[in-house]
C-alpha positions in Angstrom: 96.5 149.7 51.8 95.4 146.2 51.0 97.7 144.3 53.4 96.9 146.7 56.2 93.2 145.8 55.8 94.0 142.1 55.3 96.0 141.6 58.3 93.1 141.8 60.8 91.0 139.3 59.2 93.9 136.6 59.2 94.1 136.5 62.8 93.5 133.2 64.3 91.9 132.4 68.0 94.5 131.8 70.9 96.2 128.4 71.0 94.7 127.5 74.4 91.0 128.0 72.7 92.0 125.6 70.3 93.6 123.0 72.5 90.9 123.3 75.2 89.1 119.8 74.9 85.1 120.3 74.8 83.0 118.9 77.4 79.2 119.5 77.2 77.9 121.3 80.0 75.2 118.6 79.9 77.7 116.0 81.0 79.5 118.1 83.5 76.2 118.1 85.4 76.7 114.3 85.8 80.0 114.9 87.7 78.1 114.6 91.4 77.4 110.9 90.6 81.0 110.3 89.8 82.0 112.2 93.3 79.5 109.8 95.2 80.6 106.9 93.8 84.3 107.4 94.4 83.1 108.8 98.1 81.1 105.3 98.9 84.3 103.5 98.6 86.6 105.9 100.7 87.9 108.4 98.3 87.4 111.9 98.4 84.8 113.8 96.1 87.6 115.5 94.1 88.9 112.0 93.1 85.6 111.1 91.5 85.2 114.6 90.0 88.6 114.4 88.2 87.8 110.7 87.3 84.4 111.7 86.0 86.0 114.6 84.0 88.3 112.1 82.4 85.6 109.8 81.3 83.3 112.4 79.9 86.1 114.2 78.0 86.4 113.8 74.3 90.2 113.1 74.7 92.9 112.6 77.2 93.6 115.6 79.3 96.6 117.1 80.9 96.9 118.5 84.3 96.4 122.0 83.1 93.2 120.8 81.2 91.8 119.7 84.5 92.9 122.8 86.7 91.2 124.8 84.1 87.9 122.8 84.0 87.5 122.1 87.6 89.2 125.1 88.9 91.7 123.2 91.0 95.3 124.3 91.9 98.2 122.7 90.3 99.3 121.0 93.7 95.8 119.7 94.3 95.4 118.4 90.7 98.8 116.6 90.9 98.1 115.0 93.9 94.8 113.7 93.0 96.0 112.6 89.6 99.0 110.5 91.3 96.6 109.0 93.9 94.4 107.8 91.1 97.1 106.4 89.1 98.4 104.5 92.2 94.9 102.9 92.6 94.8 101.8 89.0 91.8 104.3 88.3 93.8 106.4 85.5 96.6 106.0 83.1 99.0 108.6 82.1 100.8 108.7 78.8 103.3 111.2 77.1 101.8 113.2 74.2 104.8 114.3 72.0 102.4 116.6 70.1 101.4 118.4 73.2 104.6 117.9 74.8 103.2 117.0 78.3 101.5 114.0 80.4 97.9 113.3 79.5 95.6 111.1 81.7 92.8 109.0 80.6 90.3 106.9 82.6 90.5 103.1 83.3 87.1 101.8 82.2 87.1 98.7 84.3 85.2 99.8 87.3 85.4 96.3 88.7 89.0 96.4 88.9 89.0 99.8 90.5 86.6 98.4 93.3 88.6 95.2 93.6 92.0 97.0 94.1 90.2 99.3 96.7 88.7 96.6 98.5 91.8 94.6 98.8 94.1 97.3 99.8 91.6 98.9 102.5 90.1 96.1 103.9 93.7 94.3 104.1 94.8 97.4 106.2 91.8 96.9 108.4 92.4 93.2 108.9 96.1 93.9 109.7 95.4 96.6 112.2 92.8 94.7 114.1 95.0 91.6 114.1 97.9 93.7 115.5 95.7 94.9 118.3 94.5 91.6 119.3 97.9 90.2 119.3 99.2 93.2 121.6 96.2 92.6 123.8 96.9 88.6 124.0 100.5 89.5 124.9 99.8 91.3 127.5 96.9 89.2 129.2 99.2 86.2 128.9 102.2 88.1 130.5 99.9 89.5 133.3 97.2 86.8 134.0 98.4 83.7 132.6 97.3 81.3 130.0 94.2 80.1 131.8 92.6 83.6 131.6 89.4 83.2 129.6 90.4 86.3 127.5 93.1 84.3 125.8 90.7 82.0 124.0 88.5 84.9 122.8 91.6 87.0 121.3 93.2 83.7 119.8 89.9 83.2 117.8 89.9 86.8 116.9 93.5 86.5 115.4 92.7 83.5 113.6 89.6 84.8 112.2 91.3 87.9 111.0 94.1 85.7 109.3 91.3 83.5 107.7 89.4 86.6 106.3 92.5 88.2 105.0 93.5 85.1 103.2 90.1 84.6 101.7 90.1 88.3 100.7 93.2 87.8 98.9 92.0 84.7 97.2 88.8 86.2 95.9 90.2 89.7 94.6 93.4 88.1 93.2 91.2 85.7 91.3 89.1 88.5 89.9 92.1 90.5 89.1 93.7 87.5 87.3 90.8 86.7 85.5 90.1 90.4 84.3 93.7 90.5 83.3 93.6 87.1 81.3 91.5 87.9 77.9 90.8 84.2 77.4 89.1 83.8 81.0 85.4 83.1 81.4 84.9 86.5 83.5 86.7 88.7 81.3 85.0 87.4 77.9 81.5 87.7 79.7 82.4 91.2 80.8 83.8 92.3 77.4 80.7 90.7 75.6 78.4 92.4 77.8 80.2 95.7 77.0 80.0 95.1 73.3 76.2 94.2 73.5 75.5 96.9 75.8 73.8 96.7 79.0 70.9 99.4 78.4 68.2 96.9 77.6 68.5 94.6 80.5 69.1 97.9 82.7 65.8 99.2 81.5 64.2 95.8 82.2 65.5 95.8 85.9 64.9 99.5 86.8 63.2 101.5 84.3 61.1 99.4 82.1 59.2 97.2 84.3 56.1 98.4 83.2 57.0 97.6 79.5 58.1 94.2 80.5 54.6 93.6 82.4 52.9 94.8 79.4 54.4 92.4 77.0 53.8 89.5 79.5 50.0 90.4 79.7 50.0 90.5 75.9 51.2 87.0 75.5 49.1 85.8 78.4 46.1 84.6 76.1 48.3 82.4 74.2 49.8 80.9 77.4 46.2 80.2 78.8 45.3 78.0 76.0 48.4 75.9 76.8 48.8 76.1 80.6 46.4 75.2 83.0 44.7 77.5 85.5 45.6 77.7 89.0 42.1 76.1 90.1 42.5 73.3 87.6 46.2 72.5 88.8 44.8 72.5 92.5 41.8 70.2 91.6 42.8 66.6 91.6 42.0 64.7 88.3 39.2 62.0 88.6 40.8 58.6 89.0 39.1 55.7 87.6 37.7 53.0 89.9 39.4 49.9 90.0 37.5 46.9 88.6 37.8 43.4 90.0 39.1 40.7 88.1 35.9 38.4 88.1 32.8 40.7 88.1 29.7 39.4 90.0 26.7 38.8 87.8 23.5 40.5 88.2 21.3 37.5 88.7 22.7 34.1 90.3 22.7 31.1 88.3 20.1 28.8 89.4 21.3 25.3 90.8 20.1 22.0 89.4 17.3 20.6 91.3 17.9 17.4 93.2 14.5 16.1 92.2 15.3 16.4 88.7 18.3 14.1 89.2 16.2 11.6 91.0 
């Protein structure tokens, strides 16, 4: 009898309820911002939604967790995860305890944006360059080398090549600098992340009134040291130059000729 009564009290929740990671509803409400960020750089909204969920989750998520949290199909989740991994936005590792692959976000948004620009703009440059080359070949063959369109098309091809080379140089330098922990850019970014960018962001966007009030509070002390605008514009009186030999007020009397006589 005692065991029969104690058995229901020892029941534990379902394993899925224990394993499901907790994401606060207040954080889930921020997912549209992640969607807009990724959509701006040519992704679909679902890419930003999945990446935002991985950012806001308390631990790495499996594909099953993503499906349940965002109500996505297994096929859609697998495709989005594979594409995000290809673009370097997430990293996937095998969790031996859960016996599945789990996914976590890459926090370096600068690297993600650089990768997107490098690959997408490179494709655009290559397609435009190939189109100009085909057009140049057609014009040369049908109208000859002296056709004015030849010079224009050659200029387009040259500028595309220069733009592609410059893009590779800039984004390659950013990628290498961020990969090198001793580079100036990498140390600056990591230092900013350690210190936090909340305070400068409030100064730039949300705390302009506080910054102005602090400036106004310090203005009386500054007025004692710095001249006003009117004083700065008014020229200082310059001393009148004196001649080397000043003229006397009364002329000296000349000696009389009669006295000498």
